[in-house]
C-alpha positions as CSV (number, residue, x, y, z in Angstrom):
1,M,16.8,-8.7,14.8
2,I,15.3,-9.4,18.2
3,E,17.2,-12.1,20.2
4,Q,15.0,-15.4,20.6
5,E,14.5,-14.9,24.2
6,N,13.0,-11.5,23.6
7,L,10.8,-13.0,20.8
8,D,9.2,-15.4,23.3
9,R,8.0,-12.4,25.4
10,Y,5.5,-11.4,22.7
11,K,4.1,-14.9,22.1
12,P,0.6,-15.6,23.3
13,D,0.2,-17.5,26.5
14,F,-2.1,-20.0,24.8
15,E,-1.2,-22.3,22.0
16,N,-2.0,-20.4,18.8
17,R,-2.8,-22.7,16.0
18,I,-2.9,-20.4,13.0
19,D,-1.4,-22.3,10.1
20,L,0.5,-19.7,8.1
21,S,2.3,-22.2,5.7
22,T,0.0,-21.8,2.8
23,L,0.0,-18.0,3.2
24,Q,3.8,-18.0,3.1
25,E,3.9,-20.4,0.2
26,K,1.5,-18.4,-2.0
27,L,2.8,-15.0,-1.2
28,E,6.4,-16.2,-1.8
29,A,5.1,-17.6,-5.2
30,V,3.7,-14.0,-6.0
31,R,7.1,-12.5,-5.1
32,A,8.9,-15.0,-7.3
33,E,6.7,-14.3,-10.3
34,V,7.2,-10.5,-9.9
35,K,11.0,-10.9,-9.5
36,K,11.1,-12.7,-12.9
37,V,10.8,-9.2,-14.3
38,I,11.6,-6.8,-11.6
39,I,15.3,-6.6,-10.5
40,G,15.9,-5.4,-7.0
41,Q,13.1,-3.3,-5.3
42,D,12.8,-6.0,-2.6
43,K,11.3,-3.7,-0.1
44,V,8.9,-2.2,-2.6
45,I,7.6,-5.7,-3.4
46,N,7.4,-6.6,0.3
47,I,5.4,-3.5,1.2
48,L,3.0,-4.2,-1.7
49,L,2.4,-7.8,-0.4
50,L,1.8,-6.3,3.1
51,S,-0.7,-3.9,1.6
52,I,-2.6,-6.8,0.1
53,L,-2.6,-8.9,3.2
54,A,-3.7,-6.0,5.4
55,G,-6.3,-5.0,2.8
56,G,-4.9,-1.5,2.5
57,H,-4.1,0.8,-0.3
58,S,-0.6,1.9,-1.5
59,L,0.8,4.9,-3.1
60,I,4.0,4.3,-5.1
61,E,6.2,7.4,-5.8
62,G,9.2,7.7,-7.9
63,L,10.8,9.3,-11.0
64,P,9.7,8.1,-14.4
65,G,11.2,4.8,-15.6
66,V,11.8,3.1,-12.3
67,A,9.2,0.4,-12.9
68,K,6.4,1.8,-10.5
69,T,3.5,1.0,-12.7
70,L,5.1,-2.3,-14.0
71,T,5.7,-3.6,-10.4
72,A,2.2,-2.9,-9.3
73,K,0.7,-4.3,-12.5
74,L,2.8,-7.6,-12.1
75,I,1.6,-7.9,-8.5
76,A,-1.9,-7.6,-9.7
77,K,-1.5,-10.0,-12.6
78,S,-0.2,-12.8,-10.2
79,I,-3.6,-12.7,-8.4
80,R,-6.6,-14.3,-10.1
81,S,-8.9,-11.2,-9.7
82,N,-10.9,-8.6,-11.3
83,F,-8.1,-6.1,-12.2
84,K,-8.8,-2.7,-13.5
85,R,-6.4,0.0,-14.6
86,I,-7.2,3.7,-14.7
87,Q,-4.9,6.3,-16.3
88,F,-5.4,9.6,-14.5
89,T,-5.3,12.7,-16.7
90,P,-6.0,16.4,-16.2
91,D,-9.3,16.1,-18.1
92,L,-10.6,13.0,-16.3
93,M,-13.9,13.5,-14.7
94,P,-15.2,11.8,-11.4
95,S,-18.0,10.0,-13.4
96,D,-15.2,8.4,-15.5
97,V,-13.9,6.7,-12.4
98,T,-17.0,5.9,-10.4
99,G,-19.6,5.5,-13.2
100,S,-22.8,7.4,-14.0
101,T,-26.5,7.0,-14.3
102,I,-27.7,6.9,-17.9
103,L,-31.1,6.5,-19.6
104,D,-31.6,3.1,-21.2
105,L,-33.7,3.9,-24.3
106,K,-34.9,0.3,-24.6
107,S,-36.5,0.2,-21.2
108,N,-37.0,3.9,-20.9
109,E,-35.4,3.7,-17.3
110,F,-32.3,5.0,-15.7
111,E,-29.6,2.5,-14.9
112,F,-26.2,2.8,-13.2
113,R,-23.2,2.0,-15.3
114,K,-20.3,1.1,-13.1
115,G,-17.0,2.8,-13.8
116,P,-13.5,1.2,-13.7
117,I,-13.1,1.6,-9.9
118,F,-15.4,-1.4,-9.4
119,G,-12.9,-4.3,-9.2
120,N,-10.7,-6.2,-6.8
121,V,-7.3,-4.7,-7.6
122,I,-7.2,-1.3,-9.1
123,L,-4.1,0.4,-10.6
124,I,-4.4,4.1,-10.8
125,D,-1.5,5.3,-12.8
126,E,-0.1,8.8,-12.3
127,I,-2.7,9.7,-9.6
128,N,-1.5,13.2,-9.2
129,R,-2.1,14.1,-12.9
130,A,-5.8,14.6,-12.2
131,P,-7.1,17.7,-10.4
132,A,-8.8,17.9,-6.9
133,K,-12.3,17.3,-8.3
134,T,-11.4,13.9,-9.7
135,Q,-9.3,13.0,-6.7
136,S,-12.4,13.6,-4.5
137,S,-14.1,10.7,-6.4
138,L,-11.8,8.3,-4.6
139,F,-12.4,9.4,-1.0
140,E,-15.6,7.4,-0.3
141,C,-14.5,4.2,-2.1
142,M,-11.1,4.1,-0.6
143,S,-12.2,4.6,3.0
144,E,-15.8,3.2,3.2
145,R,-15.7,0.7,0.3
146,Q,-18.7,2.1,-1.4
147,V,-19.7,4.7,-4.0
148,T,-22.7,6.9,-3.8
149,V,-24.1,8.2,-7.2
150,D,-27.3,10.2,-7.5
151,G,-28.3,9.2,-4.0
152,Q,-27.7,5.4,-4.5
153,T,-25.0,3.6,-2.7
154,Y,-23.1,0.7,-4.5
155,P,-20.7,-1.5,-2.5
156,M,-17.3,-2.2,-3.8
157,A,-15.9,-5.7,-4.5
158,N,-14.2,-7.7,-1.7
159,P,-11.3,-7.4,-1.5
160,F,-10.9,-3.8,-2.9
161,I,-7.3,-2.6,-3.0
162,V,-6.0,0.5,-4.8
163,L,-2.4,0.6,-6.0
164,A,-1.6,4.1,-7.2
165,T,1.5,5.6,-8.7
166,Q,2.6,9.2,-8.8
167,N,5.5,11.3,-9.9
168,P,7.2,13.6,-7.5
169,I,5.2,16.7,-6.8
170,E,7.7,19.1,-8.3
171,H,7.2,17.6,-11.7
172,E,5.3,19.7,-14.2
173,G,1.7,18.9,-14.7
174,T,1.1,17.4,-11.2
175,Y,-1.2,18.2,-8.4
176,R,-0.4,17.7,-4.7
177,L,-2.7,15.2,-3.2
178,P,-4.7,16.7,-0.3
179,E,-3.9,15.4,3.2
180,A,-7.3,13.7,3.4
181,Q,-6.4,11.7,0.2
182,L,-3.0,10.7,1.5
183,D,-4.3,9.6,4.8
184,R,-6.4,6.9,3.0
185,F,-3.3,5.2,1.7
186,L,-2.0,2.6,4.1
187,F,1.5,2.9,2.8
188,K,3.4,5.4,0.7
189,I,6.3,3.6,-1.1
190,D,9.3,5.5,-2.4
191,V,11.0,3.9,-5.4
192,N,14.6,4.8,-5.9
193,Y,17.1,4.2,-8.7
194,P,18.8,0.7,-8.8
195,D,22.4,0.5,-7.9
196,T,25.0,-0.2,-10.5
197,D,25.0,-4.0,-10.1
198,Q,21.2,-4.1,-10.3
199,E,21.4,-1.7,-13.4
200,L,23.8,-4.3,-15.1
201,E,21.5,-7.0,-14.3
202,I,18.5,-5.2,-15.9
203,L,20.5,-4.6,-19.0
204,R,21.4,-8.2,-19.2
205,E,17.9,-9.4,-18.7
206,H,16.5,-6.9,-21.3
207,H,19.1,-8.0,-23.8
208,E,18.4,-11.8,-23.3
209,Q,14.6,-11.5,-23.5
210,K,14.9,-9.7,-26.9
211,A,11.4,-9.3,-28.2
212,K,9.6,-11.2,-25.4
213,N,6.8,-9.4,-23.6
214,K,7.9,-9.2,-19.9
215,E,4.3,-9.4,-18.6
216,D,3.8,-12.8,-20.3
217,L,6.4,-14.3,-17.9
218,V,4.1,-13.6,-14.9
219,Q,1.5,-16.3,-14.1
220,E,-1.5,-16.2,-11.9
221,V,-0.4,-18.1,-8.7
222,V,-3.1,-17.1,-6.0
223,S,-6.8,-16.8,-6.2
224,I,-9.0,-13.9,-4.8
225,D,-10.7,-16.3,-2.4
226,E,-7.2,-17.2,-1.0
227,I,-6.5,-13.5,-0.5
228,I,-9.8,-13.1,1.5
229,H,-8.7,-16.1,3.7
230,F,-5.2,-14.7,4.2
231,Q,-6.7,-11.4,5.2
232,H,-8.8,-13.1,7.7
233,L,-5.7,-14.9,9.2
234,V,-3.9,-11.5,9.6
235,K,-6.7,-10.4,11.8
236,L,-6.2,-13.3,14.2
237,V,-2.6,-12.6,14.8
238,F,-1.7,-12.1,18.6
239,V,-0.5,-8.6,19.7
240,H,0.9,-8.2,23.2
241,E,-0.2,-5.2,25.3
242,D,3.4,-3.9,25.3
243,I,3.3,-3.7,21.4
244,L,0.1,-1.7,21.6
245,R,1.7,0.7,24.1
246,Y,4.8,0.9,21.8
247,I,2.8,1.9,18.8
248,A,0.8,4.5,20.8
249,Q,4.1,6.1,22.1
250,I,5.5,6.3,18.5
251,I,2.4,8.1,17.4
252,A,2.4,10.4,20.4
253,Q,5.9,11.4,19.7
254,T,4.9,12.6,16.1
255,R,2.4,15.0,17.9
256,S,4.9,16.5,20.2
257,N,7.9,16.6,17.9
258,P,9.1,20.2,17.4
259,Y,10.1,19.5,13.9
260,L,6.6,18.6,12.9
261,S,3.7,21.0,12.3
262,L,1.2,18.0,11.8
263,G,1.4,14.7,13.7
264,A,-0.1,11.3,12.9
265,S,-3.8,10.6,13.4
266,P,-5.4,7.6,15.2
267,R,-5.8,6.2,11.7
268,A,-2.1,6.0,11.5
269,S,-1.8,4.0,14.7
270,I,-4.4,1.4,13.6
271,A,-2.5,1.3,10.2
272,I,0.7,0.5,12.0
273,L,-1.1,-2.2,13.9
274,E,-2.7,-4.0,11.0
275,A,0.5,-3.7,8.8
276,S,2.6,-5.1,11.7
277,K,0.3,-8.1,11.9
278,A,0.6,-8.7,8.1
279,C,4.3,-8.3,8.5
280,A,4.4,-11.1,11.1
281,T,2.3,-13.5,9.0
282,L,4.6,-13.0,6.0
283,Q,7.4,-14.2,8.2
284,G,5.4,-17.1,9.4
285,R,4.7,-15.7,13.0
286,D,1.4,-15.5,14.6
287,F,2.4,-12.7,17.0
288,V,3.9,-9.3,16.4
289,T,7.3,-7.9,17.5
290,P,8.8,-4.5,17.8
291,E,10.8,-5.3,14.7
292,D,7.6,-5.7,12.7
293,V,6.4,-2.2,13.9
294,K,9.8,-0.5,13.0
295,Y,9.8,-2.2,9.5
296,V,6.4,-0.7,8.5
297,A,6.5,2.7,10.4
298,D,8.3,4.7,7.7
299,A,6.0,3.8,4.8
300,I,2.9,4.5,7.1
301,L,3.9,7.7,8.8
302,S,6.0,9.7,6.3
303,H,3.0,10.8,4.1
304,R,0.9,11.5,7.3
305,I,3.1,14.0,9.0
306,Q,4.2,17.5,7.9
307,L,7.5,19.3,8.6
308,T,7.6,22.8,9.9
309,P,8.6,25.3,7.2
310,E,11.9,25.9,8.7
311,K,13.0,22.3,8.9
312,E,11.7,21.7,5.3
313,M,13.9,24.6,4.1
314,E,16.8,23.0,5.9
315,G,16.5,19.9,3.9
316,F,15.0,17.6,6.4
317,T,12.7,14.9,5.2
318,P,9.6,13.2,6.9
319,A,11.4,9.8,6.5
320,Y,14.3,11.1,8.5
321,I,12.1,12.5,11.3
322,V,10.2,9.2,11.5
323,Q,13.4,7.2,11.7
324,Q,14.6,9.4,14.6
325,I,11.2,9.2,16.4
326,V,11.1,5.3,16.1
327,E,14.7,5.1,17.4
328,S,14.0,7.4,20.3
329,V,11.1,5.3,21.6
330,E,12.3,2.6,24.0
331,I,11.6,-0.9,22.8
332,P,9.5,-2.8,25.3
333,R,11.5,-5.4,27.2
């Protein structure tokens, strides 16, 4: 962590009176509810909380059975909101997601029936099981918070957050998400296997709960209005000019790195900025530090860059390159 004297450098010159105590209390309550069921996965939970605070979407990737869907579902359940779940399958059509215009036989008029995408927190399970045509139905709503059907535009709810899960792309029956789709996710979160101690704790908890439904253990602890207020507070967080330059230098390094064939876009730099502000508020600070930037950089950049074919064959990973880039950029002093 940064030493206290260096922390002071990034504080605003004026007295910032953002009260973050309620935000911390409520988000800690969400974390506590989820951890009643989920053992370990601390960073996964943290990143999902940052996603909600920043008002961005998250893509959760991992092998089957590592609680991807359950974690996202429990996060959503702890929020008193309009929650929807969509199971993506190869035969799912775009209209099954966004809705369609139908003829009302009683009034003899056409009316729009909203699809399940209209909600506050949307869980899309196994998003890469659906083909490109269905994937494209998410482009507009995820980036512009609206859906256009038959020439009519319908706004999404506020807030509107997509939490999507996917299996690794080498699994049978999966479709690789296009770069344009990936870029609309604020975070891509990799869920790994638990270690031996965590595995033992999972077994103990499962044995002790017997026939109890795990999801019934999680209670609603925060309202959608509070989430909207917290997202507004995140926007007010102070960011020093040196931090902005630090983010810009990291992004510039992804575009000139010889190991990468595709660097990060300006959308990625804005994503790091907003996620860093959310990270600061979650720790009770009203200003951003370089540590906030470093904490969120991997989950924001790894899915937005592409390795050269040579480095991919050599076994390099985007996460490794991002780590090298972040470590190579000098922290502002």
